[in-house]
Every structure is written in C-alpha cells, then in structure tokens.
C-alpha positions in Angstrom: 101.9 188.5 174.0 99.6 188.9 171.0 100.5 188.5 167.3 98.6 189.3 164.1 99.1 186.3 161.7 98.3 185.9 158.0 96.2 182.7 157.3 95.2 181.2 154.0 91.7 180.1 154.8 90.4 178.9 151.4 91.2 179.4 147.8 91.5 183.1 147.0 91.1 184.2 150.6 93.6 185.4 153.3 92.7 186.8 156.7 94.7 188.5 159.4 94.0 186.9 162.8 94.9 188.1 166.2 96.3 185.2 168.4 97.7 185.0 171.9 101.2 183.6 171.7 102.4 181.2 174.4 104.7 182.2 177.2 108.3 182.5 176.2 110.3 179.3 177.1 113.8 179.4 178.5 115.4 178.5 175.1 113.3 180.8 172.9 113.3 184.3 171.5 110.5 186.7 170.8 110.8 188.7 167.5 108.8 191.7 166.3 108.6 191.6 162.5 109.6 194.7 160.5 109.2 193.4 157.0 108.4 190.1 155.2 108.6 189.4 151.5 105.9 187.7 149.5 107.4 184.9 147.3 104.8 185.4 144.5 105.4 182.2 142.5 105.1 179.8 145.5 102.6 181.8 147.5 100.2 182.1 144.6 100.1 178.3 144.3 99.0 178.3 148.0 96.5 181.2 147.4 95.0 179.4 144.4 95.1 175.9 146.0 97.4 174.5 143.4 99.7 172.6 145.8 99.7 168.8 145.6 97.4 167.3 148.2 100.0 164.7 149.3 102.9 167.2 149.7 103.6 169.4 152.7 104.8 172.9 152.0 108.3 172.4 153.4 109.3 169.8 156.0 112.8 171.2 156.2 111.5 174.3 158.0 110.0 173.8 161.5 107.7 176.8 160.9 106.1 175.1 157.8 106.1 171.4 158.5 102.8 169.5 158.3 101.2 172.4 156.5 99.3 171.2 153.4 95.6 172.0 153.8 93.5 175.0 154.7 93.6 176.9 156.9 97.4 177.3 156.9 100.1 179.9 157.4 102.8 180.5 154.8 105.8 182.8 154.1 109.5 182.3 154.7 111.2 185.7 154.5 110.8 187.7 157.6 113.1 190.3 159.1 112.7 191.9 162.5 114.2 192.7 165.9 114.5 190.3 168.9 112.5 191.9 171.7 112.6 189.2 174.2 114.9 186.3 175.2 114.3 183.3 177.4 116.2 182.8 180.6 118.5 180.2 179.0 119.3 182.3 175.9 122.5 184.5 175.6 121.3 188.0 176.4 123.4 189.3 173.4 120.5 188.2 171.3 118.4 191.0 172.7 117.7 193.8 170.1 119.5 192.0 167.3 118.1 192.4 163.8 117.5 188.9 162.4 116.1 187.1 159.4 113.8 184.1 159.9 112.1 181.5 157.6 108.8 182.4 159.3 105.2 182.8 158.0 103.9 186.3 157.7 103.1 187.6 161.2 103.6 190.7 163.2 105.4 188.7 166.0 106.7 185.2 166.4 108.5 183.0 168.9 111.3 180.7 167.8 114.7 179.5 168.9 118.1 181.2 168.3 119.1 178.4 165.8 116.2 179.4 163.6 117.1 183.1 163.2 120.1 184.6 161.4 121.6 187.9 162.5 121.8 190.5 159.7 125.4 191.5 158.7 126.4 194.9 160.0 125.1 197.9 158.1 122.8 195.7 155.9 119.5 197.4 155.0 116.8 195.3 156.6 114.8 195.6 153.3 117.7 194.0 151.5 117.8 191.2 154.0 114.3 189.9 153.1 115.9 188.5 150.0 117.9 185.9 151.9 115.6 183.0 151.1 115.5 183.9 147.4 119.2 184.5 147.2 120.0 181.2 148.8 117.8 179.5 146.2 119.6 181.4 143.4 123.0 180.3 144.9 121.7 176.7 145.0 120.5 176.8 141.4 123.9 178.1 140.2 125.7 175.5 142.2 123.5 172.7 140.8 124.0 174.0 137.3 127.8 174.3 137.6 128.2 176.8 134.7 131.5 176.4 132.8 133.9 178.9 131.2 132.7 179.8 127.6 129.3 178.3 128.0 126.1 179.7 126.4 123.4 180.1 129.0 119.7 181.0 128.9 117.5 182.0 131.9 113.8 181.6 131.2 111.8 183.9 133.5 113.0 187.2 134.9 111.0 187.5 138.1 112.9 188.0 141.3 114.5 184.6 141.2 115.4 184.8 137.5 117.0 188.3 138.0 119.0 187.0 141.0 120.3 184.0 139.0 121.1 186.2 136.0 123.0 188.6 138.3 125.0 185.8 139.7 125.8 184.3 136.3 127.0 187.8 135.1 130.1 187.2 137.2 131.0 184.0 135.2 133.2 184.0 132.1 130.4 182.9 129.8 130.3 183.1 126.0 126.8 184.5 126.2 124.0 185.0 128.8 120.4 185.4 127.5 117.0 185.8 129.1 113.6 185.0 127.9 110.8 187.0 129.6 107.3 188.0 128.5 107.2 191.3 130.4 108.9 194.3 128.8 110.0 196.1 132.0 111.6 192.9 133.3 113.5 192.4 130.0 114.8 196.0 130.2 115.9 195.4 133.8 117.6 192.1 133.0 119.5 193.6 130.1 120.5 196.6 132.2 121.8 194.5 135.1 123.1 191.3 133.7 122.3 189.6 130.4 123.6 190.1 126.9 120.1 190.0 125.4 116.6 189.8 126.9 114.0 188.5 124.4 110.3 187.8 124.3 109.6 184.0 124.1 106.3 184.5 122.3 107.6 186.3 119.2 109.2 184.2 116.5 111.5 187.0 115.4 112.9 187.2 118.9 113.4 183.5 119.1 115.2 183.6 115.7 117.5 186.3 117.2 118.3 183.9 120.0 119.0 181.1 117.7 121.5 183.2 115.8 123.2 184.3 119.0 123.5 180.6 119.9 124.8 179.7 116.5 122.1 177.1 116.1 122.8 175.8 112.6 122.8 172.0 113.3 120.4 169.8 115.4 123.0 169.4 118.1 123.5 173.2 118.5 122.0 175.3 121.3 122.7 176.5 124.8 124.9 174.5 127.1 122.8 175.4 130.1 119.1 176.5 130.4 117.4 177.6 133.7 113.6 177.3 133.8 112.4 179.8 136.4 109.2 181.1 134.9 106.8 179.0 137.0 105.2 177.9 133.7 105.6 174.2 133.0 105.0 174.8 129.3 108.4 176.6 129.3 110.1 173.2 129.6 109.4 172.5 125.9 110.9 175.9 125.1 114.0 174.9 127.2 114.3 171.6 125.2 114.1 173.5 121.9 117.1 175.6 122.8 119.3 173.1 124.6 122.3 171.6 122.9 123.6 168.1 122.7 124.3 166.9 126.3 123.1 170.3 127.6 121.6 170.8 131.0 118.1 172.1 131.8 117.9 173.1 135.5 114.3 173.4 136.8 114.0 175.8 139.7 110.3 176.4 139.3 107.8 174.7 141.5 104.7 174.0 139.5 102.5 172.7 142.2 99.8 170.5 140.7 100.1 172.1 137.2 101.1 169.6 134.4 102.1 169.9 130.8 102.9 167.5 128.0 106.6 167.3 127.3 108.1 166.8 123.9 110.6 164.1 124.7 110.6 162.4 121.4 112.7 164.8 119.3 115.7 166.9 120.3 115.5 165.7 123.9 115.8 162.0 123.0 118.5 162.4 120.4 120.6 165.0 122.1 121.2 163.3 125.5 119.9 166.3 127.5 120.0 166.4 131.2 116.9 167.5 133.1 118.0 168.5 136.6 115.7 169.2 139.5 117.1 171.9 141.8 115.4 172.6 145.2 116.9 174.6 148.0 115.7 172.5 150.9 118.7 170.2 150.5 122.3 170.5 149.1 123.3 168.6 146.0 124.9 165.3 147.1 128.2 166.1 145.4 128.6 169.2 147.6 127.7 167.8 151.0 131.3 166.7 151.8 132.4 170.3 151.7 129.3 172.4 152.1 126.6 172.8 154.6 123.6 175.1 154.9 125.4 177.7 157.0 128.2 178.1 154.4 125.6 178.5 151.6 123.7 181.1 153.7 126.9 183.1 154.2 127.4 183.1 150.4 123.8 184.3 150.0 124.5 187.2 152.4 127.6 188.1 150.4 125.7 188.0 147.2 123.0 190.3 148.6 125.6 192.8 149.4 127.0 192.5 145.9 123.8 192.7 143.9 121.5 194.9 146.0 118.2 193.1 145.3 116.3 195.7 147.3 116.1 197.5 143.9 113.6 194.9 142.8 111.0 196.0 145.4 108.1 197.6 143.6 105.4 197.5 146.3 105.6 198.1 150.1 102.3 197.1 151.5 100.9 197.6 155.0 100.4 194.1 156.6 96.9 195.1 157.4 96.2 195.3 153.6 97.5 191.8 152.9 94.3 190.7 151.2 94.7 193.5 148.7 98.3 192.4 148.0 97.3 188.9 147.1 94.4 190.1 144.9 96.9 192.3 143.1 99.3 189.4 142.5 96.4 187.2 141.4 94.8 189.6 139.0 97.7 191.8 137.7 100.9 190.0 138.4 102.6 191.9 135.6 102.4 195.1 137.8 104.4 193.6 140.7 108.0 192.4 140.7 108.6 192.2 144.5 106.0 193.0 147.2 107.0 193.4 150.8 104.8 193.6 153.8 105.6 196.5 156.2 104.6 196.1 159.8 104.0 198.7 162.5 107.3 198.9 164.5 
C-alpha cells in the first residue's frame, strides 16, 4: 500500500512524497483520505519555522508526537473512508466515513480508537472542521460567558468566526469583533456579532468604547478572546477589558514575542489572563467531562453552524506547495483552504 504524504522539509518548503505503508496489523484500519483542512494559523508557524525548538507539535495526538524539527509531517483535520480493516477489527468499520487527527496524506493507517465516524447525513466537507470546532467549544467552556456580559472576539479567522457563532447563542449584553479584513468583518456581522470593527482605526475603537460604556477606568468588556494569532493584540485586549475581566488566549504564537503593558489597566484592574488549549480539558470540568463528550458537542455545533460556508479554496493535494505559498504571501485572500484528494 502506497501513500502520498505532505512533508515540511525546511522553512518555506513542502513536498509530496510517495511512501510504502507497512502491512496492516490485526488491530488497525486503512483509510483513504477525501479531504483535509489546513489550519492556517498553526501550520504557517510550522511552514515559517516559528515553533519553539523545545516544544513538540502535539504530544496528545499519536500522529504528531515527537515532531518538532524538519523534516516533519503536520495537519490534524482529515476526513476519509475506511477501505481496509485488520483481522481483529469489527468488520462494521469497513467503508465508514471518518474524521482523524492525521497529517495531510492520501492514505494512512491507524487504530479504530483514533478515528471518529461522521454523523449520518453530515457533509464530509463540514466534518473537516471538527478539530477547530472542538477548539472553539473548549475556548467557550474555559471562558464561561455569563448572562448580560459584554464580550469581544479579537480575530475573525475560522476559529474566531466559530467562537463568535457559538457565543451568539448566549444571552449577552453585547458581542463585538475586532478584525482587520473587511470581508471577515462583514461575515462576522452577518452571522453572529453586534458590531465588527477594525482595530487599526481610532474612530472604530472609539465606537467600541461607546458600545461598552467605557466612561471610567474600570469599565470595559467582561470577557475578551484573543484569537488573531498576533501577540501584539494582547495589549489591545488589556485596553478593553474591565475590572476583574477575563482575557482568554486561544492563539498559539509559536516563538513570537511581544512586550505586554502590565503596569497600567492590567495591574489596577485585577484582570485574569487565561491560557486555553484544546489538548486537555479545564481541571474544573474533568469530573463531569471527557474528550468524547466534548467531541460530541463539537459535532452538534457543526450541524448547527454549518462551517463549510467558510471554505474559500478547494485545492488539489498535488498543488500543496502552491497552497502554502498563497497562505504565506496573501493570507487575506484565504479564509479556509481544504485539500481535495483523488478518491
């Protein structure tokens, strides 16, 4: 069995390599990939070699453990069909459509506990958003938005749009987005938020301050999500967070750093800076929640929000190098890119 795999070989370079897969073991399944989604924010850190040298990409996923230097594989949003099962695997797995946290590849071998059957009648293109939706669910759980709160989401890429869409169901006093790209602001305002504003224009920020009733030093948003991937946005989050407000950081900055203004509003206003990362569940939830429950919620939210509408580019897997060049050079043109494989 052969597979075509995507490899990050050096900064700014990806290649498609044909490899011979090992023989299928009795407890394994063989999957032919139909689609895999590029997680632009994270994968561009890998593409540009901006990941910390001491950190592996994700030890919580068997497919990514011990990966932290070139050459390496990456990707964690593959959807395909099971086309082979080992002798010890339930034959009902044969021909199932599944999601897997697997690197980009035309075929892969894994075990049944590492794949997740698609809900009936779900569009396989929608299913590629499971990883991002699970992250969005985790972010909202960590933030614990309350009734009547004022909330800002900084960044309206795919993750920001998903979080905004989930927050839209809460009885908030106001939901606002900050985003530099006009098309994404329009999409956010059409789908979820009360106002979507440009963070680089003072008149827009003044509009946000008015919406938040920021008349005193302690005024501001109760909750701010930083999802832009830009560490400089943390200072903007601090500027707009209220007394005892929460800033939930869902971006992964890799090795990018920025000076933080912690001597003014942050220090006086008892703000909470919360790291939210999907590899684990928040400790206060582990008595009642486990990953399988969170994934089921993510499936339900995909059915409710239809994130497949965010796909702007369907790119043949054979043109993977062009896809990453596009994301590197003109990221404003791409909201969600998906690799399409020969099936």
